[in-house]
DOSEKOL-82996 format. One line per 2 residues: number of its first residue (from 1); for each residue y, z, x of N, C-alpha, C, O. Coordinates in pm, 1 decimal, always signed. Example, Ala and Ser with C-alpha at 12.3 -4.5 7.8 and 13.67 -1.06 7.14 Angstrom:
1	-569.0 +780.0 +1319.0 -450.0 +780.0 +1230.0 -330.0 +780.0 +1320.0 -331.9 +846.5 +1423.6 ~ -225.0 +708.0 +1285.0 -106.0 +714.0 +1367.0 +3.0 +787.0 +1290.0 +113.8 +803.9 +1340.9
END
This chain:
1	+13296.6 +7778.5 +9963.4 +13319.8 +7804.3 +9806.4 +13237.9 +7743.5 +9738.2 +13189.5 +7813.6 +9649.4 ~ +13183.1 +7590.0 +9744.5 +13112.0 +7572.4 +9611.3 +12965.1 +7708.6 +9589.8 +12927.4 +7786.0 +9501.9
3	+12924.0 +7670.0 +9732.4 +12771.8 +7746.4 +9738.1 +12815.6 +7875.3 +9672.7 +12798.4 +7864.2 +9551.3 ~ +12853.0 +7963.7 +9697.1 +12934.4 +8084.0 +9631.1 +12878.3 +8119.3 +9524.9 +12791.2 +8205.1 +9510.6
5	+12942.1 +8033.3 +9424.7 +13011.3 +8017.4 +9318.9 +12804.3 +7915.4 +9285.1 +12789.0 +7912.5 +9163.0 ~ +12697.5 +7859.8 +9346.3 +12596.4 +7824.3 +9253.7 +12537.9 +7915.8 +9306.7 +12453.7 +7845.4 +9362.4
7	+12502.6 +8050.6 +9346.6 +12442.3 +8132.7 +9392.1 +12499.1 +8287.0 +9287.5 +12454.0 +8398.7 +9262.2 ~ +12591.8 +8225.7 +9261.6 +12620.6 +8357.7 +9120.8 +12597.4 +8312.4 +9016.4 +12632.8 +8405.9 +8944.6
9	+12538.7 +8182.2 +8904.3 +12492.0 +8073.1 +8941.9 +12375.2 +8173.9 +8886.1 +12350.8 +8244.0 +8787.9 ~ +12320.9 +8137.0 +9007.6 +12069.2 +8161.2 +8954.9 +12065.2 +8311.1 +8936.4 +11979.8 +8377.2 +8877.3
11	+12256.9 +8382.3 +9046.0 +12179.9 +8518.1 +9014.4 +12134.0 +8542.7 +8805.1 +12022.7 +8568.4 +8759.1 ~ +12265.4 +8522.3 +8726.6 +12236.6 +8492.9 +8634.5 +12147.6 +8436.1 +8564.9 +12097.3 +8518.9 +8488.9
13	+12103.4 +8335.1 +8553.6 +12002.3 +8306.7 +8520.9 +11831.0 +8394.1 +8573.0 +11721.4 +8401.0 +8517.4 ~ +11890.5 +8452.0 +8715.1 +11716.2 +8525.8 +8756.2 +11758.1 +8654.8 +8677.6 +11650.5 +8704.9 +8644.8
15	+11813.8 +8698.3 +8651.9 +11842.7 +8851.9 +8561.3 +11768.2 +8833.8 +8419.1 +11724.4 +8918.2 +8340.8 ~ +11770.2 +8658.2 +8413.4 +11707.5 +8720.4 +8190.5 +11692.8 +8570.4 +8196.1 +11796.7 +8522.7 +8150.4
17	+11610.8 +8477.5 +8231.5 +11569.3 +8273.9 +8235.9 +11526.1 +8250.7 +8063.3 +11492.5 +8140.0 +8021.0 ~ +11537.1 +8427.6 +7937.4 +11476.5 +8367.9 +7841.6 +11610.9 +8396.3 +7692.6 +11584.0 +8392.8 +7572.5
19	+11759.3 +8424.4 +7759.8 +11879.2 +8463.4 +7690.5 +11925.6 +8344.1 +7717.7 +11947.5 +8272.9 +7815.8 ~ +11938.3 +8340.9 +7555.2 +11994.4 +8246.2 +7471.3 +12210.7 +8283.3 +7406.9 +12255.0 +8373.0 +7335.2
21	+12290.2 +8155.8 +7483.6 +12432.9 +8180.4 +7456.9 +12448.8 +8221.4 +7306.7 +12469.2 +8155.3 +7204.9 ~ +12431.8 +8355.2 +7330.7 +12478.9 +8338.1 +7139.8 +12345.8 +8410.9 +7046.4 +12327.5 +8432.5 +6926.6
23	+12275.9 +8431.6 +7158.7 +12155.7 +8480.5 +6994.4 +12124.4 +8665.9 +7125.8 +12095.5 +8697.0 +7241.3 ~ +12162.5 +8731.7 +6978.5 +12054.7 +8862.4 +7042.9 +11927.1 +8874.0 +7037.2 +11872.4 +8931.7 +7131.2
25	+11867.4 +8836.5 +6956.1 +11766.7 +8816.2 +6910.7 +11663.3 +8749.6 +7016.2 +11542.9 +8766.7 +6996.8 ~ +11705.2 +8678.1 +7121.7 +11650.6 +8573.2 +7222.6 +11577.8 +8730.8 +7398.2 +11497.2 +8732.0 +7491.2
27	+11689.1 +8830.8 +7329.3 +11648.4 +8927.0 +7444.0 +11537.0 +9000.7 +7452.1 +11566.4 +9102.6 +7389.6 ~ +11353.5 +9019.4 +7516.5 +11287.0 +9115.3 +7493.9 +11317.5 +9178.1 +7492.9 +11437.4 +9185.6 +7466.2
29	+11240.6 +9293.8 +7521.6 +11218.2 +9435.7 +7504.0 +11062.8 +9459.9 +7541.5 +10964.5 +9432.0 +7472.8 ~ +11065.0 +9485.3 +7595.9 +10861.3 +9583.6 +7649.1 +10896.1 +9720.1 +7716.6 +10986.6 +9746.8 +7795.6
31	+10798.9 +9798.4 +7663.2 +10848.5 +9913.1 +7601.1 +10675.9 +10057.6 +7644.9 +10603.5 +10109.3 +7559.8 ~ +10670.0 +10072.4 +7762.8 +10569.7 +10152.1 +7752.2 +10562.8 +10261.2 +7753.8 +10625.2 +10346.5 +7816.9
33	+10438.2 +10269.0 +7640.8 +10344.3 +10419.9 +7598.2 +10179.8 +10386.7 +7712.7 +10117.1 +10297.1 +7769.2 ~ +10181.7 +10552.3 +7683.7 +10057.3 +10584.4 +7750.0 +9938.3 +10606.3 +7608.9 +9815.7 +10607.6 +7619.6
35	+9993.8 +10617.0 +7521.2 +9921.2 +10617.5 +7360.4 +9962.2 +10603.4 +7259.8 +10073.3 +10551.6 +7248.1 ~ +9881.6 +10648.1 +7135.9 +9972.1 +10740.8 +7045.0 +9967.7 +10919.4 +7011.7 +9887.6 +11010.9 +7030.3
37	+10079.1 +10906.0 +6963.3 +10094.4 +11044.3 +6977.8 +10039.4 +11098.6 +6805.3 +9961.3 +11192.5 +6789.9 ~ +10114.9 +10995.4 +6657.1 +10051.5 +11067.3 +6601.1 +10085.4 +10903.1 +6501.4 +10168.9 +10814.8 +6521.1
39	+9987.6 +10917.2 +6403.7 +10046.6 +10782.6 +6273.3 +10041.5 +10821.2 +6131.9 +9951.0 +10888.2 +6082.1 ~ +10132.5 +10780.2 +6077.1 +10150.4 +10887.5 +5933.8 +10231.9 +10809.0 +5821.2 +10321.7 +10741.6 +5871.6
41	+10222.6 +10797.3 +5645.6 +10257.7 +10710.9 +5605.3 +10355.7 +10809.6 +5497.4 +10337.1 +10915.4 +5437.3 ~ +10467.3 +10713.0 +5509.9 +10588.7 +10828.3 +5360.4 +10670.9 +10680.0 +5379.9 +10661.6 +10580.7 +5452.1
43	+10727.0 +10712.1 +5307.7 +10744.9 +10629.9 +5148.7 +10749.8 +10455.5 +5227.6 +10831.2 +10371.1 +5265.0 ~ +10651.6 +10471.5 +5221.4 +10572.2 +10287.9 +5149.8 +10570.1 +10245.0 +5288.9 +10581.3 +10122.5 +5290.9
45	+10559.4 +10299.6 +5419.9 +10571.0 +10214.5 +5576.3 +10472.0 +10327.2 +5617.9 +10448.4 +10435.1 +5563.5 ~ +10412.3 +10260.4 +5750.5 +10338.5 +10299.1 +5837.7 +10417.0 +10361.2 +5924.7 +10489.0 +10296.3 +6000.4
47	+10414.6 +10452.5 +5925.3 +10497.5 +10487.2 +6119.0 +10381.6 +10481.0 +6269.5 +10258.8 +10474.1 +6264.2 ~ +10428.1 +10483.8 +6337.0 +10364.0 +10556.5 +6417.6 +10399.5 +10535.8 +6627.4 +10422.9 +10456.4 +6718.6
49	+10381.7 +10650.8 +6597.2 +10537.1 +10757.1 +6723.6 +10381.3 +10734.7 +6812.1 +10263.7 +10754.9 +6781.8 ~ +10459.6 +10676.6 +6949.0 +10436.2 +10633.0 +7097.7 +10476.7 +10739.7 +7177.2 +10583.1 +10793.3 +7146.2
51	+10397.3 +10794.5 +7300.7 +10440.1 +10844.2 +7382.2 +10405.2 +10809.2 +7498.2 +10360.9 +10696.0 +7517.6 ~ +10423.4 +10933.6 +7634.5 +10406.0 +10905.7 +7726.5 +10318.9 +11027.6 +7779.8 +10317.5 +11138.9 +7727.2
53	+10255.5 +10994.5 +7878.2 +10202.4 +11121.7 +7956.6 +10330.4 +11185.5 +8004.5 +10427.8 +11124.3 +8048.2 ~ +10317.6 +11322.5 +7990.2 +10459.9 +11412.9 +8055.1 +10298.6 +11539.6 +8078.8 +10201.9 +11569.5 +8008.7
55	+10379.8 +11602.7 +8299.0 +10296.1 +11714.1 +8313.0 +10318.1 +11813.8 +8173.1 +10403.6 +11832.4 +8086.6 ~ +10157.3 +11873.7 +8218.2 +10172.8 +12033.0 +8103.5 +10231.9 +12124.2 +8201.2 +10220.9 +12077.2 +8314.4
57	+10285.1 +12227.0 +8198.8 +10297.5 +12304.7 +8303.6 +10222.4 +12446.8 +8309.9 +10203.1 +12499.9 +8419.3 ~ +10162.4 +12532.9 +8138.8 +10027.5 +12557.8 +8153.3 +9968.6 +12497.9 +8189.2 +9877.5 +12580.2 +8197.7
59	+9891.9 +12341.4 +8257.2 +9761.3 +12425.3 +8292.8 +9793.4 +12209.8 +8360.1 +9740.2 +12115.3 +8301.8 ~ +9873.8 +12196.3 +8466.4 +9885.3 +12103.8 +8513.6 +9809.3 +11961.9 +8517.7 +9866.1 +11853.6 +8503.5
61	+9619.2 +11987.2 +8547.5 +9567.4 +11910.1 +8503.7 +9545.9 +11828.7 +8386.4 +9491.4 +11718.3 +8383.6 ~ +9600.7 +11903.1 +8276.4 +9575.3 +11833.3 +8136.3 +9748.4 +11755.5 +8093.2 +9823.6 +11790.6 +8002.3
63	+9770.1 +11638.6 +8200.5 +9908.0 +11616.2 +8064.7 +9929.0 +11657.7 +8036.4 +9910.2 +11774.6 +8069.9 ~ +10060.8 +11590.9 +7841.2 +10061.9 +11600.8 +7720.2 +10108.3 +11474.9 +7682.6 +10130.8 +11401.4 +7778.8
65	+10122.9 +11442.1 +7606.9 +10199.5 +11286.9 +7518.6 +10290.2 +11389.7 +7440.2 +10267.1 +11476.2 +7355.7 ~ +10453.8 +11322.5 +7532.5 +10512.1 +11356.3 +7438.5 +10589.4 +11212.7 +7402.0 +10592.3 +11118.0 +7480.6
67	+10668.9 +11211.6 +7232.5 +10753.1 +11094.8 +7207.0 +10830.0 +11043.5 +7277.6 +10914.1 +11082.9 +7358.4 ~ +10769.7 +10879.0 +7214.5 +10932.8 +10766.2 +7307.1 +10959.7 +10706.3 +7241.0 +11074.3 +10661.7 +7248.5
69	+10852.6 +10655.3 +7106.9 +10891.0 +10505.5 +7048.9 +10866.2 +10544.1 +6922.6 +10798.1 +10645.7 +6909.0 ~ +10918.5 +10468.1 +6793.1 +10805.2 +10461.8 +6677.7 +10820.8 +10323.9 +6584.5 +10921.5 +10280.7 +6528.3
71	+10735.1 +10290.2 +6587.1 +10701.4 +10147.8 +6533.7 +10715.5 +10161.7 +6416.3 +10609.9 +10214.0 +6380.8 ~ +10801.5 +10144.4 +6297.7 +10793.9 +10132.9 +6163.7 +10786.3 +9994.8 +6098.4 +10864.6 +9905.6 +6131.2
73	+10663.0 +9972.6 +5977.8 +10605.2 +9852.3 +5947.5 +10508.5 +9888.7 +5825.8 +10409.8 +9961.9 +5832.4 ~ +10567.0 +9809.3 +5691.0 +10478.9 +9767.2 +5571.5 +10366.8 +9742.3 +5649.1 +10356.4 +9674.6 +5751.4
75	+10228.2 +9849.1 +5545.1 +10144.2 +9832.9 +5525.1 +10012.4 +9706.6 +5579.7 +9897.5 +9722.5 +5620.7 ~ +10098.0 +9580.7 +5555.0 +10028.2 +9463.6 +5580.3 +10071.8 +9413.4 +5747.0 +9998.8 +9350.6 +5823.6
77	+10192.3 +9455.3 +5770.1 +10207.0 +9437.8 +5929.9 +10096.1 +9556.1 +5997.7 +10024.8 +9573.3 +6096.5 ~ +10127.1 +9606.2 +5900.9 +10056.0 +9739.7 +6050.0 +9879.0 +9687.5 +5979.8 +9785.0 +9750.4 +6028.3
79	+9851.8 +9601.5 +5895.3 +9646.8 +9536.4 +5893.4 +9633.7 +9462.1 +5967.0 +9518.1 +9449.0 +6007.4 ~ +9762.0 +9353.6 +6038.6 +9781.5 +9253.0 +6125.4 +9818.7 +9358.2 +6294.8 +9776.2 +9356.1 +6410.3
81	+9902.0 +9423.7 +6230.3 +9875.1 +9456.2 +6403.6 +9755.4 +9532.6 +6457.9 +9732.6 +9533.5 +6578.8 ~ +9657.5 +9614.2 +6346.5 +9599.6 +9660.6 +6344.5 +9451.6 +9520.7 +6444.0 +9383.9 +9505.7 +6545.7
83	+9488.9 +9456.1 +6304.5 +9351.3 +9339.3 +6369.1 +9399.5 +9297.2 +6456.8 +9302.9 +9322.0 +6529.1 ~ +9464.5 +9253.7 +6519.8 +9529.1 +9131.3 +6633.6 +9443.2 +9267.5 +6774.6 +9375.2 +9227.2 +6869.0
85	+9464.9 +9376.3 +6755.8 +9432.3 +9500.8 +6874.0 +9322.0 +9486.1 +6803.3 +9250.2 +9477.1 +6903.0 ~ +9220.3 +9472.5 +6684.1 +9124.4 +9455.8 +6737.5 +9031.6 +9327.4 +6840.7 +8948.0 +9318.5 +6930.7
87	+9093.3 +9268.6 +6776.1 +9019.6 +9080.8 +6838.7 +9032.7 +9055.8 +6957.3 +8987.8 +8961.3 +7022.2 ~ +9153.8 +9221.0 +7017.0 +9139.1 +9192.0 +7169.7 +9054.6 +9257.0 +7236.3 +8988.1 +9214.6 +7330.8
89	+9053.1 +9407.1 +7170.5 +8903.8 +9486.2 +7197.7 +8828.6 +9456.0 +7253.7 +8793.1 +9465.9 +7371.1 ~ +8756.2 +9361.4 +7061.1 +8617.1 +9273.8 +7120.0 +8640.4 +9178.4 +7271.5 +8592.1 +9199.3 +7382.8
91	+8726.5 +9076.8 +7228.3 +8754.0 +8973.2 +7352.1 +8725.1 +9126.2 +7491.6 +8624.4 +9097.5 +7556.4 ~ +8774.3 +9233.9 +7530.0 +8801.9 +9243.7 +7627.7 +8685.5 +9420.9 +7669.3 +8702.2 +9513.3 +7748.8
93	+8555.8 +9383.1 +7544.9 +8440.5 +9467.8 +7534.5 +8353.2 +9306.7 +7576.8 +8260.9 +9317.6 +7657.6 ~ +8381.1 +9181.5 +7528.2 +8265.3 +9114.1 +7507.2 +8362.5 +8988.4 +7768.4 +8393.7 +8879.6 +7816.9
95	+8351.6 +9113.9 +7796.9 +8468.7 +9047.7 +7927.8 +8379.9 +9183.3 +7995.8 +8308.5 +9126.2 +8078.2 ~ +8365.8 +9248.1 +7999.5 +8343.3 +9354.8 +8035.4 +8415.0 +9419.9 +8065.0 +8364.7 +9489.5 +8153.2
97	+8533.7 +9453.6 +8044.0 +8706.6 +9500.4 +8107.3 +8659.8 +9682.9 +8017.1 +8608.2 +9788.9 +8052.5 ~ +8710.0 +9632.1 +7908.6 +8605.3 +9803.9 +7838.1 +8452.8 +9835.0 +7813.4 +8346.9 +9774.2 +7829.4
99	+8481.9 +9927.2 +7778.6 +8284.8 +9969.7 +7819.8 +8306.2 +10069.1 +7711.7 +8358.6 +10175.9 +7743.3 ~ +8248.1 +10032.5 +7499.7 +8204.6 +10086.5 +7451.6 +8126.1 +10280.3 +7479.2 +8053.1 +10301.5 +7576.1
101	+8155.6 +10376.0 +7393.5 +8177.4 +10505.9 +7461.3 +8153.2 +10540.4 +7260.1 +8223.3 +10490.9 +7171.9 ~ +7970.6 +10689.1 +7228.9 +8034.3 +10684.7 +7154.1 +8014.9 +10773.0 +7109.6 +7939.5 +10855.7 +7161.0
103	+8093.1 +10796.4 +6962.3 +8203.3 +10895.2 +6965.5 +8131.2 +11005.0 +6929.1 +8013.7 +10989.5 +6896.0 ~ +8194.6 +11142.6 +6929.4 +8131.8 +11304.6 +6939.2 +8103.4 +11294.1 +6834.0 +8156.0 +11223.5 +6747.9
105	+7990.5 +11383.2 +6824.1 +7855.5 +11353.5 +6646.1 +8014.0 +11463.7 +6644.1 +8091.2 +11524.2 +6718.6 ~ +7978.7 +11422.2 +6459.3 +8134.8 +11552.5 +6432.7 +8034.6 +11652.2 +6371.1 +7913.0 +11644.1 +6353.8
107	+8163.8 +11791.1 +6331.5 +8010.3 +11893.1 +6294.8 +8063.2 +11917.0 +6171.2 +8001.9 +11986.5 +6090.2
END
């Protein structure tokens, strides 16, 4: 009997090792997105709409992006996020993970 109780306790730990008793903020949530659908500024806040690629019935070769999540932050928070993303992009370029492409010419 004791061994079964130990196994149940190990399973609980494996479910969420970061969870602290009584602290809902300790639970982590990861969200997958394929890209940004739209960014807009409204009511003094920056809103970033994320989406995932979904099949396009009209053209199966060109999937469309469908809204899944929205990030709402202050302009200062948005700048901090932007700077962090820029630093990571620069690092990935130096490592060769990303390759810089030329922007298409504006008409």
